[in-house]
ZASE-594817 format. One record per residue (C-alpha): residue in one letter; residue number from 1; x, z, y. Coordinates in steps of 0.001 Angstrom, whole numbers, plus 500000, padded with zeros to 6 digits. Each point is the difference from the previous one (the first is absolute). Layout:
ZASE-594817
R, a, NUM, X, Z, Y
...
***
This chain:
ZASE-594817
R, x, 1, 281265, 088544, 695412
R, x, 2, 502726, 501298, 502253
R, x, 3, 501313, 503256, 501398
R, x, 4, 499064, 500793, 503611
R, x, 5, 501599, 502488, 502368
R, x, 6, 500166, 500785, 503717
R, x, 7, 503547, 500405, 501358
R, x, 8, 500667, 502776, 502502
R, x, 9, 500244, 498874, 503621
R, x, 10, 503348, 499736, 501789
R, x, 11, 501949, 500399, 496745
R, x, 12, 503746, 499541, 499514
R, x, 13, 501752, 497712, 497533
R, x, 14, 500678, 503044, 497805
R, x, 15, 496243, 500539, 499565
R, x, 16, 499536, 496455, 498698
R, x, 17, 503022, 500288, 497708
R, x, 18, 498872, 503338, 498531
R, x, 19, 496217, 499725, 500052
R, x, 20, 498912, 496347, 500094
R, x, 21, 502720, 498198, 498031
R, x, 22, 499405, 502040, 496797
R, x, 23, 496311, 499047, 500216
R, x, 24, 500883, 496315, 500295
R, x, 25, 502357, 500242, 497027
R, x, 26, 497347, 501770, 497949
R, x, 27, 496903, 497972, 500883
R, x, 28, 501649, 496643, 500903
R, x, 29, 497239, 499336, 502553
R, x, 30, 499120, 502596, 502644
R, x, 31, 497395, 499609, 502722
R, x, 32, 500958, 501714, 503262
R, x, 33, 496539, 500501, 501459
R, x, 34, 501323, 500955, 503422
R, x, 35, 502810, 497972, 501550
R, x, 36, 499991, 500724, 503743
R, x, 37, 502722, 502363, 501288
R, x, 38, 501023, 500953, 496460
R, x, 39, 503705, 499583, 500806
R, x, 40, 501810, 501855, 502778
R, x, 41, 500684, 498146, 503243
R, x, 42, 503537, 501324, 500288
R, x, 43, 502826, 501593, 498065
R, x, 44, 500189, 497217, 497407
R, x, 45, 503042, 497888, 499008
R, x, 46, 500541, 496953, 502199
R, x, 47, 499607, 497595, 497078
R, x, 48, 496617, 501523, 499171
R, x, 49, 498829, 499532, 503583
R, x, 50, 501147, 496369, 499966
R, x, 51, 498273, 499475, 496659
R, x, 52, 496743, 501260, 501524
R, x, 53, 500293, 497296, 502667
R, x, 54, 500790, 497278, 497474
R, x, 55, 496979, 501000, 497935
R, x, 56, 497551, 500405, 502870
R, x, 57, 501074, 497177, 502311
R, x, 58, 501500, 497432, 497590
R, x, 59, 498677, 500480, 496487
R, x, 60, 496363, 501010, 500506
R, x, 61, 497642, 497092, 500543
R, x, 62, 496306, 499516, 500539
R, x, 63, 498190, 497572, 497711
R, x, 64, 500646, 496308, 500604
R, x, 65, 496420, 499544, 501252
R, x, 66, 500405, 502725, 502626
R, x, 67, 503413, 498738, 501125
R, x, 68, 498755, 496414, 500257
R, x, 69, 497019, 501001, 502134
R, x, 70, 502204, 502234, 502144
R, x, 71, 502263, 497008, 500703
R, x, 72, 496943, 497961, 500980
R, x, 73, 498952, 502637, 502515
R, x, 74, 503474, 500132, 501519
R, x, 75, 500202, 496182, 500210
R, x, 76, 496675, 499769, 501844
R, x, 77, 501003, 502734, 502444
R, x, 78, 503515, 498648, 500534
R, x, 79, 498687, 496494, 500788
R, x, 80, 498201, 501493, 503000
R, x, 81, 503010, 501942, 501297
R, x, 82, 501252, 503607, 499901
R, x, 83, 497739, 502660, 498555
R, x, 84, 499756, 503777, 499988
R, x, 85, 498612, 501947, 497051
R, x, 86, 497955, 503031, 501024
R, x, 87, 499498, 502519, 497201
R, x, 88, 496807, 501456, 501444
R, x, 89, 499138, 502967, 497789
R, x, 90, 496525, 500534, 501369
R, x, 91, 498007, 499746, 496790
R, x, 92, 497244, 502486, 499184
R, x, 93, 501694, 501528, 496955
R, x, 94, 503226, 500574, 501929
R, x, 95, 498146, 501687, 502873
R, x, 96, 498002, 502148, 497568
R, x, 97, 503075, 501077, 498050
R, x, 98, 501916, 500891, 503175
R, x, 99, 497005, 501440, 501848
R, x, 100, 500541, 497803, 503045
R, x, 101, 496874, 499243, 502045
R, x, 102, 501309, 499376, 503535
R, x, 103, 497923, 497295, 501658
R, x, 104, 497177, 500254, 497448
R, x, 105, 496416, 500812, 500905
R, x, 106, 498175, 502974, 498458
R, x, 107, 498452, 497944, 497191
R, x, 108, 503389, 498583, 499043
R, x, 109, 501573, 503464, 500061
R, x, 110, 497312, 501243, 497600
R, x, 111, 500490, 496991, 497724
R, x, 112, 503765, 500528, 499875
R, x, 113, 499560, 503713, 499274
R, x, 114, 497531, 499289, 497175
R, x, 115, 502469, 497631, 498420
R, x, 116, 502781, 502596, 500136
R, x, 117, 497833, 502607, 498259
R, x, 118, 498939, 497445, 497377
R, x, 119, 503505, 499819, 498517
R, x, 120, 500930, 503319, 498361
R, x, 121, 503654, 498984, 499595
R, x, 122, 500338, 499792, 503791
R, x, 123, 500893, 503654, 500430
R, x, 124, 499810, 500363, 503791
R, x, 125, 496363, 500097, 501136
R, x, 126, 499825, 501804, 503367
R, x, 127, 502145, 498023, 502440
R, x, 128, 500352, 500250, 503776
R, x, 129, 500154, 496308, 500865
R, x, 130, 501185, 500349, 503587
R, x, 131, 502752, 502444, 499083
R, x, 132, 501168, 497663, 497248
R, x, 133, 499988, 497057, 502401
R, x, 134, 502074, 501908, 502569
R, x, 135, 502560, 500742, 497286
R, x, 136, 500332, 496263, 499378
R, x, 137, 498448, 500261, 496534
R, x, 138, 497218, 497453, 500520
R, x, 139, 500170, 496197, 500019
R, x, 140, 499638, 498507, 503452
R, x, 141, 496510, 498662, 500685
R, x, 142, 499566, 496264, 500735
R, x, 143, 499441, 500905, 503670
R, x, 144, 503180, 502085, 500155
R, x, 145, 501920, 497290, 498171
R, x, 146, 498938, 497357, 502530
R, x, 147, 501239, 502178, 502862
R, x, 148, 503338, 500719, 498289
R, x, 149, 500689, 496358, 499103
R, x, 150, 499247, 499006, 503582
R, x, 151, 502327, 502745, 501302
R, x, 152, 502775, 498795, 497681
R, x, 153, 499784, 496569, 501607
R, x, 154, 498696, 498135, 496947
R, x, 155, 498961, 496463, 500981
R, x, 156, 496184, 499963, 500105
R, x, 157, 499984, 496500, 498485
R, x, 158, 502121, 500853, 496955
R, x, 159, 498328, 499763, 496599
R, x, 160, 499208, 503480, 498713
R, x, 161, 499331, 500178, 496268
R, x, 162, 497922, 503060, 499131
R, x, 163, 501369, 501528, 496795
R, x, 164, 497201, 502340, 498975
R, x, 165, 496779, 500389, 498112
R, x, 166, 496647, 500123, 501761
R, x, 167, 500430, 501597, 503436
R, x, 168, 497634, 502926, 500485
R, x, 169, 497458, 499119, 502678
R, x, 170, 500555, 496293, 499459
R, x, 171, 499932, 497577, 502921
R, x, 172, 498858, 502705, 502418
R, x, 173, 503213, 501992, 499521
R, x, 174, 502155, 496873, 499893
R, x, 175, 498566, 498590, 503252
R, x, 176, 502545, 501672, 502364
R, x, 177, 502904, 498743, 497878
R, x, 178, 498511, 496493, 499803
R, x, 179, 499470, 499973, 503767
R, x, 180, 503660, 500767, 500721
R, x, 181, 501374, 497875, 497144
R, x, 182, 497599, 497138, 499226
R, x, 183, 502068, 498444, 497196
R, x, 184, 499119, 502527, 497312
R, x, 185, 500044, 498655, 496458
R, x, 186, 499272, 501444, 496572
R, x, 187, 500651, 498657, 496547
R, x, 188, 496245, 499567, 499587
R, x, 189, 499962, 497498, 502896
R, x, 190, 503146, 498113, 498959
R, x, 191, 499157, 499052, 496416
R, x, 192, 496669, 501516, 499048
R, x, 193, 499445, 497806, 496935
R, x, 194, 503430, 500865, 498565
R, x, 195, 499217, 503726, 500145
R, x, 196, 497062, 499931, 497582
R, x, 197, 502168, 501131, 497060
R, x, 198, 501489, 502912, 501958
R, x, 199, 497181, 501339, 502185
R, x, 200, 498788, 502649, 497559
R, x, 201, 503518, 501329, 499470
R, x, 202, 501193, 502028, 502988
R, x, 203, 503568, 500348, 498708
R, x, 204, 500348, 496236, 499644
R, x, 205, 498615, 499468, 503504
R, x, 206, 502537, 502554, 501264
R, x, 207, 502753, 498102, 498164
R, x, 208, 499114, 496877, 501998
R, x, 209, 500241, 502005, 503228
R, x, 210, 503384, 501323, 498835
R, x, 211, 501398, 496490, 499516
R, x, 212, 498779, 498824, 503406
R, x, 213, 501366, 503150, 501667
R, x, 214, 503473, 499363, 498567
R, x, 215, 500141, 496571, 501624
R, x, 216, 498532, 500906, 503392
R, x, 217, 501983, 499876, 503238
R, x, 218, 498830, 503536, 500815
R, x, 219, 498415, 502650, 497791
R, x, 220, 498020, 502841, 501589
R, x, 221, 498482, 502732, 497808
R, x, 222, 497486, 502290, 501677
R, x, 223, 500481, 502649, 497306
R, x, 224, 503040, 500758, 497825
R, x, 225, 498422, 499865, 496557
R, x, 226, 501843, 499017, 496824
R, x, 227, 499509, 496258, 500435
R, x, 228, 501154, 500032, 503620
R, x, 229, 503100, 501998, 499051
R, x, 230, 501010, 497625, 497224
R, x, 231, 499442, 496948, 502221
R, x, 232, 502160, 501660, 502658
R, x, 233, 502816, 500488, 497497
R, x, 234, 499634, 496537, 498512
R, x, 235, 500228, 498432, 503470
R, x, 236, 503150, 502038, 500665
R, x, 237, 501372, 498696, 496700
R, x, 238, 499258, 496425, 501110
R, x, 239, 502149, 500391, 503117
R, x, 240, 498426, 502661, 502208
R, x, 241, 496984, 497870, 500895
R, x, 242, 498085, 501351, 503004
R, x, 243, 497686, 502833, 498999
R, x, 244, 498457, 502060, 502801
R, x, 245, 499700, 503589, 498776
R, x, 246, 497422, 501628, 502221
R, x, 247, 500468, 503599, 501122
R, x, 248, 496345, 500913, 499613
R, x, 249, 500322, 503602, 501145
R, x, 250, 501462, 498944, 503331
R, x, 251, 497787, 496955, 500296
R, x, 252, 496703, 501888, 499769
R, x, 253, 501252, 502374, 502694
R, x, 254, 500907, 497069, 502264
R, x, 255, 496716, 498206, 499225
R, x, 256, 497991, 503089, 500964
R, x, 257, 502019, 500389, 503218
R, x, 258, 499342, 496352, 500832
R, x, 259, 496248, 500334, 499362
R, x, 260, 499939, 503195, 502084
R, x, 261, 501569, 498142, 502928
R, x, 262, 503285, 501929, 499834
R, x, 263, 502011, 496843, 499250
R, x, 264, 499637, 496519, 501444
R, x, 265, 500099, 497055, 497589
R, x, 266, 503529, 499161, 501163
R, x, 267, 501165, 503586, 499499
R, x, 268, 498373, 500088, 496584
R, x, 269, 501585, 496688, 499013
R, x, 270, 503480, 500951, 501235
R, x, 271, 499919, 503265, 498043
R, x, 272, 498747, 498332, 496807
R, x, 273, 502746, 497370, 500172
R, x, 274, 502703, 502603, 500652
R, x, 275, 498876, 502255, 497149
R, x, 276, 499925, 497128, 497509
R, x, 277, 503176, 498196, 501063
R, x, 278, 501812, 501580, 497055
R, x, 279, 497071, 499952, 497557
R, x, 280, 500192, 496340, 498977
R, x, 281, 501346, 500301, 496476
R, x, 282, 503559, 500374, 501274
R, x, 283, 502830, 501083, 497668
R, x, 284, 500156, 503776, 499672
R, x, 285, 500554, 502755, 497461
R, x, 286, 497107, 501765, 498316
R, x, 287, 499021, 503483, 501118
R, x, 288, 500875, 502367, 497138
R, x, 289, 498163, 503303, 499494
R, x, 290, 501141, 501426, 496631
R, x, 291, 497423, 502792, 499860
R, x, 292, 497095, 497881, 501304
R, x, 293, 500099, 496594, 498280
R, x, 294, 496442, 499154, 501078
R, x, 295, 501096, 500153, 503634
R, x, 296, 503235, 498031, 499757
R, x, 297, 500287, 496221, 500309
R, x, 298, 498713, 498128, 496960
R, x, 299, 502747, 498139, 498130
R, x, 300, 498104, 496721, 499788
R, x, 301, 499222, 499922, 503739
R, x, 302, 503711, 500106, 500817
R, x, 303, 502243, 499430, 496967
R, x, 304, 503118, 500051, 502178
R, x, 305, 502363, 500148, 497023
R, x, 306, 498982, 496405, 499169
R, x, 307, 499812, 498537, 503473
R, x, 308, 502454, 497644, 501627
R, x, 309, 500671, 501071, 503578
R, x, 310, 499666, 496976, 502251
R, x, 311, 503478, 500378, 501513
R, x, 312, 501751, 500263, 496615
R, x, 313, 501258, 497057, 497913
R, x, 314, 497637, 499146, 497157
R, x, 315, 500700, 501512, 496624
R, x, 316, 498052, 500119, 496784
R, x, 317, 498033, 503194, 499281
***
């Protein structure tokens, strides 16, 4: 038996001191049944911000079994050379939740829509997919991703580890990406037998992807969900490791112009490289929007208070 409560999002330290601490003192054990974005991104004491980093990036650990298997994956990949982790968020549930159907046939669009209506806690039901895509609010498709990686100058022979669940459309949708980058690998193909204890647990499978993503030479998320944001911040914490943060709103515009014949491949590639030259996980300050915390930079994607700038002498944080 324990007391359970849901903290208010984007709360200050004062809220926890006045509202949550008395509950802890009274009940001894309190379950916080929501933990994402429950503390403000900004406006907190520096020592609190540094503590958040120490907790999230130093203290928290996955189980020993998950960490051991993650190290195995990294060892196998590293023995074959550099590798890129592609966080390809093109799973059916993600597409249904977001209402993104670009590139799907009519049957797939109907299937995705049915799934969205099947979950009553997904509040948004009527969604204009193309409008959402043009606003940059949809994950890139495998076809779009292949074109963007090629435009960025990614070596076609590099190992690309697909960090994702089952890709919607399967091999058919993955074919353009596999054609441009033949060395695609997944955890299921690296150590299938070792995954038997984890396969029915999506969070544990995601944890394995997280560990591999931390160690990759390049990390590319095709959608900025919670996991991608935390990996981005963790890689910054580890020394600003290369993370290509795709500007999806601009990219879909450029992709459409290229497909319409308004841009040559060279023009498309030059523009993509220029736009992303400063979107590689470089040191920068978070964007702060006091009245719109949902729209400002997430603390864990760029915990700049904790980060050692590369041109500064090392100091403990």
